[in-house]
Structure formats: C-alpha cells, structure tokens
N, C-alpha and C positions, 0 to 999 in steps of 0.2 A: 685177558680176564680184565675186567673193568671194578675198580674199588670207590668209585665215589668218594673221592678225598682228592686232596690238591698236592701239586708235583711234590711243593715244599713238605708236607705231611709224608708224603713217600719217601722223600729222601731223609728226614728226621727218623724214622723209623729202621731204615736202610744202615744207615750211622750207626744207631745203637745195635742192631743186631750185629753187624763187624766188628764193633767194640766188645760187646757184649755175649756175643752169642745167641744162644735161645732165650737165657735169662735175661737179655735183653728186648724180649718181647712181651715180657709178666709187667701188670701194672706197677706201677712204681709207689702207690700209695702215698697218703700224705698229700694229696693236690687237695687245691681249694682253702677258702677262706676258713681258719679256725675259729671255733664256738667261740661267743662272747660272755656266755652262761655256762655254768657247769650243770651237768646233768642234775643235781638235786635242786638248783633253782628251778630249769624248766620243769620239774614234776611239781614243784609247790606252784607255779605260774599256771599249770594245767586244774591243778586242783581249785585254785582259787576261783580260774573261769569257770567250772560247774556249779560253784556254790550260788545260792540266790543271794543279792546284794541284802544288805541291810535296809527296813523301811520297804521293800518291795512286797508286793503279796503273792502267794506262793498260788500254785495252780494244784488243783486236784478237789478233793470232795471239802466241803466244809462243815466244820459243826457246832452249829447256831442251838445249844443248852442254853 
C-alpha cells in the first residue's frame, strides 16, 4: 500500500502508535498559530467591512424630492 508521505512521517506515526496505541493515531488538536484577535473583535471587523463608509454614495434608488 502506498501512503504518499515521507518515511519520516510514517516513522513519526509508528512511534506514536507504539507509545500510545490507537489513541496515538487521533488528531492532537491545538496545532498551528493561535488567533491574534478575539471572536468578538473578529465579528466587529466583519460588521464594519459590510457598512458603507461615511461620505460614500450609496447604491440603490434615489429619492429626488
């Protein structure tokens, strides 16, 4: 069977399996860079991006009364 990964990766997983059994094959989670902003800050930024900037003309119907 071909796994399309390096021998180093296979050895890493094999060592984890030997050390921890089937639980060693599960995703450890928590990998990667941590977020720099909170979920609240992210939501606020998204809502600001969706608003029309001050002084900018809005698209749509124009009422010329």
